[in-house]
C-alpha positions in Angstrom: 108.7 69.0 115.3 106.3 70.9 113.0 102.6 70.3 113.6 100.1 70.0 110.8 98.9 73.5 111.5 102.4 74.8 111.3 103.0 73.0 108.0 99.8 74.4 106.6 100.8 77.9 107.6 104.2 77.6 106.0 102.6 76.1 102.8 100.2 79.1 102.5 102.9 81.6 103.2 105.1 80.0 100.4 102.2 80.3 98.0 102.0 84.1 98.7 105.7 84.8 98.2 105.6 85.2 94.4 102.9 87.8 94.8 104.5 89.6 97.8 107.9 90.1 96.1 106.3 91.7 93.1 104.9 94.5 95.2 106.7 97.8 94.7 107.0 98.3 98.4 109.6 96.4 100.4 108.0 96.8 103.8 104.4 96.1 104.6 102.3 95.1 107.5 99.3 92.8 106.9 96.4 92.5 109.3 93.2 90.4 108.7 90.0 90.9 110.7 88.4 87.5 110.2 85.1 88.6 111.8 84.7 91.6 109.5 86.4 89.8 106.6 88.6 92.8 106.0 92.3 92.7 105.0 94.5 95.6 105.8 97.9 96.1 104.0 99.9 99.0 105.3 103.1 100.4 103.7 103.8 102.8 106.6 103.4 102.2 110.3 101.5 104.1 111.5 100.0 105.0 108.1 98.2 108.2 109.2 96.3 108.4 105.9 95.0 111.9 105.0 92.8 110.8 102.1 91.2 107.6 100.7 89.6 106.4 97.5 87.1 103.6 97.2 87.4 101.5 94.0 84.4 99.8 92.5 85.4 96.4 93.7 85.4 97.1 97.4 89.1 98.1 97.7 89.9 101.2 99.6 93.2 103.0 98.8 94.6 105.1 101.6 96.9 108.0 100.9 99.1 110.5 102.8 99.3 113.3 100.3 100.1 111.6 97.0 101.7 108.6 98.5 99.8 105.3 98.8 100.2 104.2 102.4 97.7 101.4 102.6 95.1 99.2 101.0 92.0 97.9 102.6 90.2 94.9 101.0 86.6 94.3 101.9 85.2 90.7 101.7 88.8 89.5 101.5 88.0 85.8 101.8 85.9 85.9 98.6 88.9 87.0 96.5 91.6 84.9 94.8 
């Protein structure tokens, strides 16, 4: 029997589906550091980024050569 917490988790995951399936990558790993309020999205595991680019809005793009291997979102809870 699903608890209220499980039902809420499933509901939130379902809301994210339409956004996730629009991503050009088919595999990704998502980690959220609640204390730091930072969301990490990796397209390679391990990503081993060799370069990064900080965008104006607090989003860090991580590259290995010319390939985007990850996105770091600062102050993630304040978005969307």
